[in-house]
C-alpha positions in Angstrom: -0.4 0.2 0.1 1.7 3.6 -1.0 2.4 6.2 1.1 2.3 9.3 0.2 2.6 12.9 2.3 4.4 15.9 3.1 5.4 13.7 6.3 7.4 11.4 3.5 9.9 14.3 3.1 10.0 15.5 6.8 10.6 12.5 7.9 12.8 11.6 5.6 15.0 9.2 7.1 12.5 7.1 8.2 10.9 7.0 4.4 14.2 6.2 2.6 14.8 2.8 0.9 17.4 0.6 2.5 19.4 -2.3 1.8 18.8 -5.6 3.8 21.0 -8.4 2.4 20.3 -8.5 -1.5 16.9 -6.7 -1.2 15.8 -3.1 -0.9 13.0 -2.0 1.5 10.9 0.5 0.6 11.4 2.2 3.6 13.6 1.7 7.2 10.2 0.4 9.2 10.4 -3.5 10.0 6.8 -4.9 11.3 8.0 -7.1 14.3 6.1 -10.6 14.2 4.8 -10.2 18.2 5.7 -13.7 18.5 2.1 -15.4 18.0 -1.5 -14.2 18.1 -3.2 -17.1 18.8 -5.6 -16.4 16.4 -4.6 -20.4 14.6 -6.5 -23.8 15.0 -4.8 -25.9 17.9 -3.1 -28.1 15.2 -1.3 -25.1 14.1 -3.3 -24.3 10.9 -3.8 -20.5 9.9 -7.5 -19.5 10.1 -9.9 -16.8 8.4 -9.6 -14.3 11.6 -6.1 -14.4 10.9 -6.1 -14.0 7.6 -7.8 -10.6 8.4 -5.6 -9.4 10.7 -2.5 -10.0 8.2 -4.5 -8.1 6.1 -4.1 -5.4 7.5 -0.7 -5.3 8.5 -0.3 -5.9 5.2 -1.6 -2.6 4.4 0.8 -0.8 7.0 2.8 0.5 4.3 6.0 -1.0 5.9 8.9 -2.1 4.4 9.8 -5.5 5.5 7.0 -7.5 7.5 7.6 -10.5 9.6 4.9 -13.2 10.0 4.5 -14.5 13.3 6.6 -17.3 15.1 5.9 -21.4 14.0 7.1 -23.9 15.6 9.2 -26.1 13.8 9.0 -29.4 15.3 6.1 -32.1 14.1 5.7 -33.7 17.8 5.2 -30.1 19.1 7.8 -30.2 21.6 8.8 -26.2 20.0 5.0 -25.1 20.6 4.8 -22.3 23.0 1.2 -21.7 22.9 -1.8 -23.5 22.3 -2.6 -22.0 19.1 0.5 -21.3 17.6 1.6 -21.5 14.3 3.2 -24.3 12.9 6.0 -24.7 10.1 6.4 -28.6 11.3 5.2 -30.1 7.4 4.6 -29.3 3.8 0.5 -29.4 4.6 1.0 -25.7 6.4 2.4 -24.4 3.1 -0.6 -23.5 1.3 -1.7 -21.3 3.9 1.5 -19.7 4.6 2.1 -18.8 1.2 -1.4 -17.4 0.9 0.1 -14.6 3.8 3.4 -14.1 2.2 0.9 -13.8 -1.2 -1.0 -11.0 0.9 2.1 -9.3 2.4 4.2 -8.7 -1.3 1.0 -7.1 -3.1 1.2 -4.4 0.0 4.5 -4.0 -1.2 6.2 -5.2 1.7 9.5 -7.9 1.4 8.1 -11.0 4.2 9.8 -13.0 6.3 8.5 -16.1 8.2 9.8 -16.4 11.6 10.3 -19.6 13.3 10.1 -20.4 16.8 10.6 -22.8 18.9 9.5 -22.9 22.8 12.0 -24.4 24.4 11.5 -24.0 28.1 8.4 -22.5 27.6 7.4 -25.3 25.1 6.0 -28.4 24.7 2.4 -27.1 25.8 0.6 -30.3 24.7 3.6 -32.5 26.2 4.6 -33.8 29.8 8.1 -32.4 29.4 9.6 -29.1 27.5 13.4 -29.3 25.9 16.0 -27.2 27.4 20.0 -27.2 27.1 20.1 -27.9 30.7 16.8 -29.1 33.2 16.6 -26.1 34.6 13.0 -25.1 35.6 10.5 -22.4 35.3 7.4 -20.9 36.7 6.6 -18.4 33.9 3.3 -21.0 32.7 3.0 -24.3 32.3 4.8 -26.5 35.0 6.2 -29.2 32.9 9.2 -31.1 33.7 11.9 -29.9 31.8 14.2 -32.6 29.9 18.0 -31.6 29.1 18.4 -32.6 26.0 21.0 -35.1 24.1 23.3 -34.1 21.4 21.2 -36.2 18.9 18.2 -34.4 19.8 20.3 -31.0 19.2 21.1 -32.1 16.1 17.6 -33.1 14.9 16.2 -29.5 15.9 19.1 -28.2 13.7 17.8 -30.1 10.9 14.1 -29.1 11.7 15.0 -25.6 11.9 16.3 -25.5 8.2 13.7 -27.6 6.8 11.0 -25.1 8.2 12.9 -22.6 6.6 12.8 -24.1 3.5 9.2 -24.4 4.0 8.8 -20.9 4.4 10.9 -20.2 0.9 8.1 -22.6 -0.7 6.0 -20.4 0.5 7.4 -17.5 -1.7 8.4 -15.8 1.4 11.6 -14.0 1.0 13.5 -15.8 4.0 13.5 -16.8 7.7 13.7 -14.8 11.3 15.5 -17.0 14.0 14.4 -16.5 18.0 17.3 -16.3 20.2 15.9 -14.3 22.9 12.7 -13.9 25.2 13.3 -17.3 27.0 12.8 -19.2 23.8 14.9 -22.2 23.2 17.9 -20.7 21.5 18.2 -17.7 24.3 18.0 -21.1 26.6 21.3 -21.9 24.8 22.7 -18.6 24.6 21.9 -17.6 28.6 24.1 -18.9 31.1 21.2 -19.1 33.4 19.2 -22.0 31.7 22.7 -23.5 30.1 24.8 -25.4 32.2 26.2 -27.9 29.8 29.5 -29.0 30.2 29.9 -30.3 26.5 30.5 -28.7 22.9 27.1 -26.8 23.5 27.7 -25.1 27.5 30.3 -23.1 29.1 32.2 -20.6 27.3 30.4 -17.8 25.0 31.1 -19.4 22.1 30.0 -23.0 23.3 26.4 -21.8 24.7 26.8 -20.0 21.1 27.3 -23.0 19.2 23.7 -24.3 19.1 22.9 -21.1 17.2 26.0 -21.0 15.0 25.3 -24.0 13.8 21.6 -23.9 13.2 22.0 -20.4 11.1 24.8 -22.0 8.8 21.8 -24.7 8.6 19.2 -22.4 7.3 21.9 -20.4 5.3 22.1 -23.6 3.0 18.7 -24.5 3.0 17.9 -21.0 2.2 20.6 -19.6 -0.2 22.6 -16.5 -0.2 20.1 -14.5 -1.9 17.2 -15.1 0.8 17.3 -12.9 3.6 18.0 -14.0 7.2 17.3 -12.3 10.4 18.3 -13.2 14.0 16.5 -12.0 17.0 18.6 -11.1 19.7 18.5 -9.9 23.4 20.6 -6.8 23.9 19.9 -7.5 27.3 18.7 -10.7 29.3 17.3 -8.8 32.3 17.7 -12.0 34.0 21.2 -10.8 36.3 19.7 -12.1 39.7 19.1 -15.3 38.0 22.9 -15.8 36.5 22.3 -14.9 32.9 24.1 -13.8 30.4 25.9 -10.1 30.7 25.1 -7.3 28.4 28.8 -7.7 27.3 27.9 -11.3 26.4 25.3 -10.2 24.3 26.9 -8.3 22.4 29.3 -11.0 21.7 26.4 -13.2 20.6 25.9 -10.5 18.0 29.4 -10.6 16.5 28.9 -14.4 16.5 25.3 -14.1 14.5 27.0 -11.3 11.9 30.0 -13.8 11.5 27.8 -16.8 10.7 26.3 -14.7 8.0 23.0 -13.5 8.7 22.1 -10.1 7.3 20.6 -8.5 10.1 20.3 -8.2 13.8 17.1 -7.2 15.7 17.5 -6.3 19.3 15.0 -7.1 22.1 15.2 -6.6 25.5 14.1 -9.1 28.5 12.7 -12.4 29.4 9.4 -13.2 29.9 10.8 -13.9 33.3 12.6 -11.2 34.0 11.5 -9.6 37.0 12.3 -6.1 35.3 10.0 -4.6 33.0 10.8 -4.1 29.4 7.5 -3.3 27.3 5.5 -2.0 29.8 4.3 2.0 30.1 7.0 2.0 32.9 9.9 2.4 30.6 10.6 5.9 28.8 10.0 5.9 25.4 13.8 5.5 24.8 14.8 3.8 28.0 16.4 1.2 25.5 17.7 3.1 22.8 21.1 2.7 24.2 21.3 -0.7 23.2 21.0 -0.7 19.9 23.6 2.6 19.9 25.8 -0.6 21.9 25.2 -2.9 18.9 25.4 -0.6 15.9 29.0 -0.2 17.8 29.6 -3.8 17.7 28.4 -5.0 14.0 28.6 -3.9 10.7 25.3 -5.7 9.3 22.1 -3.6 9.8 20.4 -3.0 13.4 16.9 -3.3 13.9 15.3 -2.0 17.1 11.6 -1.0 18.5 11.6 -2.1 22.3 9.1 0.4 23.8 10.6 2.8 21.2 6.8 3.4 20.0 7.0 7.0 18.5 8.1 7.8 14.9 9.5 11.5 15.3 12.1 9.5 17.8 13.0 7.4 15.7 13.6 9.1 12.4 15.8 11.0 14.5 17.6 7.5 15.9 18.3 6.7 12.3 19.6 10.3 11.3 21.6 9.9 14.2 23.3 6.6 13.0 21.5 4.6 16.3 19.2 2.3 14.6 19.4 1.4 11.0 15.4 -0.1 10.8 12.6 1.1 12.7 11.2 -1.9 14.3 7.2 -2.0 15.8 4.5 -4.4 17.1 2.4 -2.8 19.4 2.2 0.4 18.3 0.6 -1.4 14.9 -1.5 -3.5 17.2 -3.2 -0.3 18.7 -3.0 1.7 15.1 -2.4 0.3 11.6 -2.5 3.4 9.7 0.5 4.7 12.2 2.6 4.7 9.1 0.4 6.6 6.9 -0.8 8.9 9.5 3.3 9.6 9.5 3.6 10.1 5.9 0.7 12.4 6.0 2.2 14.5 8.5 -0.6 13.3 11.6 1.2 11.8 13.9 -0.9 14.0 16.7 -3.4 12.0 15.4 -1.6 8.1 16.4 -3.1 6.1 18.5 -0.8 5.3 21.3 0.0 2.2 22.4 -0.7 2.7 25.8 1.9 0.1 27.3 -0.7 -1.8 29.5 0.3 -5.2 28.1 -3.3 -6.9 27.6 -1.7 -7.9 24.4 0.8 -9.8 26.2 -1.2 -11.2 29.1 -3.5 -12.8 26.9 -1.0 -14.6 24.6 0.1 -15.9 27.9 -2.9 -17.2 28.9 -3.8 -18.8 24.9 -6.2 -16.5 24.0 -6.1 -14.4 20.9 -4.4 -11.1 20.7 -6.6 -7.9 22.5 -5.5 -4.6 22.7 -7.2 -1.8 25.2 -6.9 1.0 22.5 -7.9 -0.9 19.2 -11.2 -2.8 19.6 -10.9 -3.9 15.9 -7.8 -5.7 16.9 -9.1 -9.6 16.6 -12.0 -8.9 15.1 -11.0 -7.3 11.9 -13.3 -10.2 10.2 -16.4 -9.4 11.4 -18.7 -7.0 9.9 -20.2 -5.6 13.1 -16.7 -4.3 14.2 -16.5 -2.0 10.4 -16.7 1.7 10.7 -19.1 2.4 7.9 -20.7 5.6 7.1 -24.2 5.7 8.5 -26.7 5.0 6.2 -29.0 8.3 8.0 -26.8 11.1 10.3 -28.2 11.5 13.2 -28.8 14.0 16.1 -26.5 11.7 18.9 -25.8 12.9 22.5 -23.0 11.4 24.6 -23.4 12.0 28.0 -19.9 11.7 30.1 -16.1 12.1 28.7 -14.3 9.2 30.0 -12.9 6.6 27.7 -16.1 5.0 26.6 -17.6 8.5 25.9 -14.4 9.4 23.8 -14.6 6.4 22.2 -18.3 6.9 21.4 -18.4 10.0 20.2 -15.1 9.4 18.3 -17.0 6.6 16.1 -20.2 8.1 15.7 -18.8 11.4 14.4 -16.0 9.7 11.9 -19.2 7.6 10.7 -21.3 11.2 9.6 -23.0 11.9 12.8 -23.8 15.7 14.5 -22.0 14.5 18.2 -22.4 16.6 21.4 -20.5 15.2 24.1 -21.3 16.4 28.0 -19.0 16.2 30.6 -19.6 17.5 33.7 -16.4 18.0 35.0 -14.1 20.7 33.7 -11.9 18.5 31.7 -12.3 15.3 29.1 -10.3 11.8 30.5 -12.5 10.7 33.4 -10.4 8.2 35.2 -7.5 8.5 32.4 -6.7 11.5 34.3 -6.5 10.0 37.9 -4.4 7.3 35.7 -1.9 9.6 34.6 -0.2 10.1 38.5 1.0 6.7 38.1 4.6 7.0 39.4 6.0 5.9 36.1 4.3 6.2 32.9 1.3 7.8 33.8 2.0 10.4 31.0 0.3 8.2 28.4 -3.1 8.6 29.5 -2.6 12.4 28.9 -1.1 11.6 25.4 -4.4 9.4 25.0 -6.7 11.9 26.6 -4.8 14.6 23.7 -5.5 12.0 20.6 -9.1 12.3 21.7 -9.2 16.1 21.9 -7.4 16.0 18.6 -10.0 13.4 17.1 -13.0 15.3 18.4 -11.8 18.2 16.8 -11.0 17.0 13.6 -14.7 15.1 13.2 -16.6 18.3 14.9 -17.8 17.0 17.9 -19.0 19.7 19.9 -17.9 19.0 23.3 -19.7 21.0 26.5 -18.1 20.8 29.4 -18.8 21.6 33.0 -22.6 21.0 33.0 -24.3 18.4 34.2 -26.8 16.3 32.6 -30.0 16.2 33.5 -33.7 15.2 31.5 -34.7 18.9 30.6 -31.4 19.1 28.9 -31.9 16.3 27.1 -34.9 17.2 26.1 -34.2 20.8 24.7 -31.1 18.8 22.9 -33.8 16.5 20.6 -31.0 13.6 20.6 -32.1 10.6 17.8 -29.6 8.6 20.0 -28.1 8.9 23.7 -24.9 7.2 24.7 -24.6 6.9 28.1 -21.1 6.5 29.9 -21.2 8.4 33.0 -18.7 6.1 34.4 -19.1 4.8 38.0 -20.0 6.0 41.0 -17.2 8.3 42.4 -17.8 8.5 46.3 -16.6 5.4 48.3 -17.1 7.0 51.4 -20.1 6.0 52.7 -19.0 2.2 53.1 -16.8 2.9 55.8 -17.2 3.8 59.4 -16.4 6.9 61.1 -16.0 8.4 64.9 -14.7 12.0 64.3 -12.7 11.4 61.4 -12.1 12.8 58.4 -11.9 10.7 55.0 -11.0 12.3 51.5 -12.2 10.5 48.0 -9.4 8.9 46.1 -10.3 10.8 43.2 -10.3 14.0 44.5 -6.6 13.4 46.0 -5.8 12.2 42.5 -6.7 15.2 41.1 -4.8 17.6 43.6 -7.7 19.2 45.3 -7.0 18.5 48.8 -4.5 18.8 50.7 -3.2 15.5 52.3 -0.7 14.7 55.3 2.4 13.3 56.1 1.4 10.1 57.9 -1.3 8.7 55.0 -3.8 5.4 55.0 -5.5 4.3 51.9 -8.3 2.1 52.3 -8.0 -0.3 49.4 -5.0 -1.6 47.5 -7.2 -2.0 44.3 -6.1 -0.1 41.1 -7.1 3.4 42.1 -5.3 3.3 45.9 -2.9 2.1 44.7 -1.6 4.5 42.2 -2.9 7.1 45.2 -0.5 5.3 47.2 2.4 5.2 45.2 1.8 8.8 44.1 2.1 10.2 47.5 5.2 8.0 48.3 6.6 9.5 45.6 5.9 12.7 47.4 7.6 11.4 50.3 4.3 10.8 52.1 4.1 7.8 55.2 1.8 5.9 53.0 -0.1 2.7 54.4 -2.4 0.2 52.5 -5.3 -1.3 54.2 -6.7 -4.3 51.8 -9.6 -6.4 53.1 -8.5 -9.4 50.8 -5.7 -11.6 51.1 -3.6 -9.3 48.4 -3.3 -6.0 47.0 -4.1 -5.0 42.9 -6.1 -8.0 42.4 -7.8 -5.9 39.2 -4.7 -5.0 37.6 -3.7 -7.6 34.7 -0.6 -9.9 35.5 1.9 -8.6 33.4 1.3 -5.6 35.3 0.7 -6.5 38.9 4.4 -7.3 39.8 5.4 -3.7 38.5 3.1 -2.2 40.8 4.3 -5.0 43.7 7.8 -3.4 43.1 7.0 0.0 43.3 5.1 -0.8 46.9 8.9 -2.2 47.7 10.6 0.5 46.4 8.8 3.7 48.1 8.3 1.8 51.3 4.3 1.4 51.1 3.3 -0.9 54.4 0.7 -3.2 53.4 -2.1 -4.5 55.9 -4.1 -6.7 53.9 -7.1 -8.9 55.2 -8.0 -6.2 57.6 -11.7 -5.0 58.0 -12.1 -1.3 58.7 -13.5 -1.2 62.0 -13.7 2.7 62.3 -12.2 5.8 61.1 -11.0 8.1 64.0 -9.6 11.6 64.6 -6.1 9.6 65.5 -6.6 7.3 62.1 -8.0 4.2 61.2 -9.1 1.3 63.5 -8.5 -2.2 61.6 -9.3 -6.1 62.9 -6.9 -7.9 61.6 -7.3 -12.0 60.1 -6.8 -13.3 63.4 -9.2 -10.8 65.1 -6.5 -8.9 66.4 -7.5 -4.8 66.8 -5.1 -2.2 65.4 -4.6 1.7 65.7 -3.0 2.8 62.6 -2.1 6.6 63.3 -2.6 8.9 60.2 -2.9 12.6 59.3 -4.9 11.5 56.4 -7.5 8.8 55.5 -8.5 8.1 52.0 -11.3 6.2 50.6 -10.7 3.9 47.4 -12.6 0.8 46.3 -14.7 -0.9 44.3 -17.1 1.7 43.2 -20.8 0.8 41.7 -22.5 1.4 38.7 -24.7 4.8 38.4 -28.1 3.5 37.0 -30.2 6.5 38.6 -28.8 8.7 35.7 -29.9 6.6 32.9 -33.1 5.9 34.3 -33.3 9.7 35.0 -33.1 10.9 31.4 -36.5 9.3 30.5 -35.5 9.2 26.9 -38.1 8.2 24.8 -36.2 7.5 21.4 -35.5 3.9 19.9 -31.8 4.4 20.5 -30.1 4.7 24.0 -26.3 2.7 24.4 -25.1 2.4 27.7 -21.1 1.9 27.5 -18.2 1.8 30.1 -18.1 1.6 33.7 -21.6 2.9 34.2 -22.6 -0.6 33.6 -20.3 -2.1 36.3 -16.4 -0.5 37.1 -13.8 -2.6 35.0 -10.5 -2.0 33.0 -10.3 0.4 30.1 -10.2 -1.9 27.6 -13.6 -2.6 28.2 -14.6 1.2 28.4 -12.9 2.1 24.6 -14.7 -1.5 23.3 -18.0 -0.6 24.5 -18.0 2.7 23.5 -16.4 2.1 20.4 -19.6 -0.5 19.8 -22.0 2.0 20.5 -20.3 4.0 18.0 -20.8 1.4 15.1 -24.3 0.7 16.1 -25.4 4.0 16.2 
């Protein structure tokens, strides 16, 4: 798909042709495979759902596109995910050919990723193959089994045969996955490779399996085909005794010597206890790894971990810090990212918020979802298409949080005349509160700016600081209403008081009320947690009181451990399994699981916790029209992706 517009010149380095191996790419953008989509059948065949997704990817305008990772062995020892694509037999070639043809028709050079799960593999088996029997606790608790030399040679042959199938399917080359804790990375890492033979010990020995595999692949596909290897710039596995950053660089040099055409830099293992891809990582936080790689090798270096800004990518290419901008999740959030950049509309790019919903679902063997892009995984479903409205209508959206913003945007895109009414003085709803996250909160403000830009672009009338009433609704005479007012905001009545004062968590997060030095936050769910971290970062002494047995219970697993790390870093005390007896002038009386009573001294007590729905407003409007839609937390409080999806569906149904 052709790219055009003033941004081509403005971001000229990003859009200039670039040579990798024997191929000249039309630009310096590589679509990364993001491992797997889980849209395939359980025996590894591509489905219509996946074809529809890849048809969208084919239209992104990327110069190089990598197809999702396929396991190469017929027994499934390398199968890491329940619906992972297979390339283990010639039966899979026709489906792969359809993908290759699709990508070529879109103007891209296309390569197939080969992904053997290693310690994460054997999902349908009782064991997982590894260089050494090092246990893993990430997903499936299968018994690890050390590979024999004969098995090593057999798997090398399987990779070569898989590469041949990729070429038979019409791909221009292959990509091997020596990163994130998969099989090839298991051999490279001193954490998982404890062998004392020719495949373990020194850097050269630990790399031997990879080098032999690359050599076998090159012989199978020929000199003219593209061969890429993805390698960790850092494993982030120091506490487990993993490879050092210096060793990671040496693996890059050895890969170059083995004849790869390009190195792709990745960060971290799935088991690492330090975030690599979440919003807590600054946009250019990992760029020094690419700079280090560029200094070590002469072949092209592709880079993209958490590096989702095309303007910064253009600058990095201009400065010689990277050769290709490698992108996955930002394209999941906005497949038109590159087109908008070419048209110099970067302010209209829907941001990837780094919430890792995509990764969380992948680990649970569920299809991709994206918090920001409701169409992802539903591209083949007509009810998710944004089509022009057959009859433009007057649409009233009540509420300026994520559900209301998405509903207004989509309805206006379709040609409806939309008015959005928000009782507060600014748009965003709980996105404003989420922006107080100690690391990465800025992304929610970026999302609000995106919506503000979209509403202005599509002519939405925004009325701030105005309470929605039945009388106002009657005066406006809408043909359709979307009620997206969010959940009830005040939970203070839930807690008994005896002379003590309770503040509401959202008033605190909006900096409306001064807070004392000693603070107790009632609830360790997400809002209370963000508030506790926000205040601790200001030097406050904070205690969280949570009635259940764990805090952050409403946070997805891929982000929960980050909050736990922040709680530890900021010295936040957590009192779990405790019931609030009464809030007094001195602080909070709580009763623990053992029945013991305790007074927690506090200058300020903040009420947080689960919110209720606001059905009263819905009933009070007494709307007599045919179309009323309800979206977001007004139904019941949930996560931002639920609100965005429901707002989207309301917008397309009007």
